[in-house]
N, C-alpha and C positions, 0 to 999 in steps of 0.2 A: 485303591483307596476306597473305602465305604464313604458313602455319604451319610452327612448327619442329618436327621429329618428337623424339619422346622421349629424352634421354640419360641417361647413367648417373650424371650429377650437373651438375656447376657447378663451375669452377674459378676461385677469386679469390684475390685480396691484400686485406686489410683497407687499408691504404695507400693502393688504387688503385681507383677508382670504375667501369674498365672489367672487366665478367667475360667466362668466356669457357665454350664448351658442351663439356663432357669426350669425350672421344673412346673414351677407356680410362681407367685408375685413374690414369696418370702423362701422358697426352698429350692436349692440344686439339686440336679442327680445325684453327685455326690454326697448329700446329706448336710451341706452346710446350710444353716439358717439365717435368716436376715433378722436382725433383733431392730426395734424401735420402728417409729413411723418415717417415712422418708424424708419430712422437713425435718425431723431431729439429727442425720445425718451429717454431720458436717466435718468429723476429722478426715483426713486423709487417707487413715487405715479402714475406714468404715466401707461395708461392700454396700453396694449400690446395683439399682437392677435400671439394663439401659437397653434399647431396645435395637440398636445396633453394634455389631460384633467391636470390639476396642482396637483401634488400628495404630496404637504405638510400635516404635520399631522392635521392640524387644517383648512381645507377648505370646505366650501359648496357652493352649486349652488343656484344662486339666485331664491327665488322662481318664481316671474312673467316671468322670463326666461322660467322655467321648466315649468310652467302653459300654456303660449302659446305655447310652443313646442310640447305639449301631447294635447294640445285641452282641458285642464282640467278645468269646467266652476270656474270663479270667486266665492272665499269664501263669505258667505253671514255675512252681517255685525249683530253686536248684536242687538238687539231690545232698543231701547230707555230708556224705563222701568229699562232693566237690568244698563243703564249707571248712570240714576240720583242717586244724594246724597241719597235721601229719602229710594231709596230702598236699601241701601248700609248701612245706621245707622239704628240700632236696639234699641230703647230707652225702657228700661222696668217699 
C-alpha cells in the first residue's frame, strides 16, 4: 500500500463518514471547496478543516483524494460488453 504524503490537515463533516485530504485551507484534493468562515460553520453537515485524522468508528478516506495524493492511476472502466443487458441475461 502506498503512503499518503503529509497534508495540511483533513476536511470532514460530522454527519458524513467520508473525510478528505486538505490541499489548502479551503480546498480538498478531489475539488471540494469549504464555504464561509470557520466561525460560521455551525451545522453538523458543514465541512471543517481539522489537523488530525478523524477517529470515529466508521470513517473512510475519499478514494479520489487518496488517488490524487498518491499519484495512483485512474481506475479503468468496465467494457461496454460487460455493461450490456444482453451479456447479463442467459436464456436457455
